C-alpha positions as CSV (number, residue, x, y, z in Angstrom):
1,M,0.0,0.0,0.0
2,R,2.9,2.3,0.8
3,V,4.4,1.8,-2.7
4,F,1.1,2.4,-4.4
5,A,0.7,5.7,-2.5
6,A,4.3,6.7,-3.4
7,V,3.7,5.9,-7.1
8,L,0.4,7.9,-7.1
9,L,2.1,10.8,-5.3
10,G,5.0,10.7,-7.8
11,L,2.5,10.7,-10.8
12,L,0.6,13.7,-9.5
13,G,3.7,15.6,-8.3
14,G,5.6,14.9,-11.4
15,F,2.8,16.1,-13.6
16,A,2.5,19.3,-11.7
17,V,6.3,19.9,-11.9
18,G,6.2,19.2,-15.6
19,I,3.4,21.8,-16.2
20,A,5.4,24.3,-14.2
21,L,8.6,23.6,-16.0
22,S,6.9,23.8,-19.3
23,S,5.5,27.2,-18.4
24,V,8.9,28.4,-17.3
25,I,10.5,27.2,-20.6
26,G,7.7,28.9,-22.6
27,I,8.1,32.2,-20.7
28,V,11.9,32.3,-21.0
29,S,11.8,31.4,-24.7
30,M,9.3,34.1,-25.3
31,G,11.7,36.6,-23.8
32,V,14.7,35.3,-25.6
33,F,13.4,34.2,-29.0
34,N,10.1,36.1,-29.2
35,Q,8.2,32.9,-29.7
36,P,7.1,30.3,-27.3
37,L,9.1,27.0,-27.3
38,G,8.6,23.9,-25.3
39,I,9.0,20.2,-25.0
40,K,6.0,18.3,-26.2
41,F,4.5,15.9,-23.5
42,L,6.9,17.2,-20.8
43,P,4.4,16.8,-18.0
44,Y,3.8,13.2,-18.9
45,F,7.6,12.4,-19.0
46,T,8.2,14.0,-15.7
47,A,5.2,12.2,-14.2
48,V,6.6,8.8,-15.3
49,V,10.1,9.7,-14.0
50,C,8.8,10.8,-10.7
51,A,6.5,7.8,-10.4
52,V,9.6,5.6,-10.5
53,L,11.9,7.8,-8.4
54,V,9.6,8.6,-5.5
55,P,9.1,4.9,-4.4
56,V,12.8,4.2,-4.9
57,M,13.8,7.2,-2.7
58,D,11.1,6.2,-0.1
59,Q,12.5,2.6,0.1
60,K,16.0,4.0,0.6
61,S,14.8,6.3,3.4
62,V,12.9,3.4,5.1
63,K,16.0,1.2,5.0
64,K,18.2,4.0,6.3
65,R,15.9,4.5,9.3
66,G,15.9,0.8,10.1
67,E,19.7,0.6,10.3
């Protein structure tokens, strides 16, 4: 159950981070190049990456506390 919660939290958090990062890239590119640029599907990529990383980091922290 803990792993499922970590994956779900990673998906939601990664998606939110991807949207924010995509917006920052668009704003910066608008100022530099006078046209919005971005990475297509960035929120989905960051959601998948975070869905993998969050449970791994959680397991490491649980093992470290148990030592």
